[in-house]
C-alpha positions in Angstrom: -0.1 0.0 0.0 2.9 2.5 0.7 4.4 2.3 -2.8 1.0 3.8 -4.5 0.4 5.9 -1.8 4.0 7.7 -2.0 3.6 7.8 -5.8 0.2 9.6 -5.3 1.3 12.0 -2.8 4.6 12.6 -4.5 2.6 13.5 -7.7 0.6 16.1 -5.9 4.1 18.1 -5.0 5.0 21.4 -6.6 7.9 20.0 -8.5 9.8 17.1 -10.3 12.5 17.2 -7.7 10.1 16.7 -5.0 8.1 14.1 -7.0 11.4 12.4 -7.3 11.9 12.2 -3.7 8.5 10.4 -3.3 9.4 8.0 -6.0 12.6 7.3 -4.4 10.9 6.6 -1.2 8.4 4.2 -3.0 11.5 2.5 -4.5 12.6 2.0 -1.0 9.1 0.6 0.1 9.6 -1.7 -2.9 12.9 -3.1 -1.1 10.9 -3.4 2.4 8.4 -5.4 0.6 10.8 -7.8 -1.0 12.3 -8.2 2.3 9.2 -9.0 3.9 8.4 -11.7 1.1 11.8 -13.4 1.9 11.0 -13.5 5.6 7.5 -14.7 4.8 8.9 -17.5 2.7 11.9 -18.4 5.1 9.6 -19.0 7.9 7.0 -20.8 6.0 3.9 -18.5 6.1 3.8 -18.5 2.2 4.9 -21.0 -0.3 8.3 -20.6 -2.1 6.4 -20.5 -5.5 4.1 -17.6 -4.5 6.8 -15.7 -2.6 8.9 -16.1 -5.9 6.2 -14.8 -7.9 5.2 -11.9 -6.0 9.1 -10.9 -5.5 9.2 -10.9 -9.2 6.2 -8.5 -9.4 7.9 -6.5 -6.8 11.1 -6.1 -8.7 9.0 -5.1 -11.7 7.4 -2.5 -9.8 10.8 -1.1 -8.9 12.0 -1.2 -12.6 9.1 0.7 -13.7 9.8 3.5 -10.8 13.3 3.6 -12.0 12.2 4.1 -15.5 9.8 6.9 -14.2 12.6 8.6 -12.4 14.7 8.5 -15.3 11.9 10.0 -17.6 11.2 13.0 -15.5 15.1 13.4 -15.6 16.1 12.5 -12.1 18.4 9.5 -11.8 18.4 7.1 -8.8 20.2 7.4 -6.6 20.3 11.1 -6.8 23.8 12.5 -8.2 25.1 13.4 -4.8 24.6 9.8 -3.6 26.2 8.4 -6.6 29.4 10.3 -5.9 30.1 8.2 -2.9 29.5 5.1 -4.7 32.6 5.3 -6.8 34.9 5.6 -3.7 37.0 2.6 -3.0 36.1 1.1 0.5 
């Protein structure tokens, strides 16, 4: 529920930059959902086949969100975070 709620809330913002912020929150919610599905599978709450199918759908939604971010011209992660990714650890 939080993924579409963040998309809707973001669309009501006054700029594409603010919209992108909510899209990134929706992306993070997608990652959280995937974790919950993995956990549910691992503890036996849902069958592996169902969990894997749902995880595939969650991944597809995240891909669509990445595409929407590219379409509005805002990369993910934001440029200020991307700079830190290239530093050696």
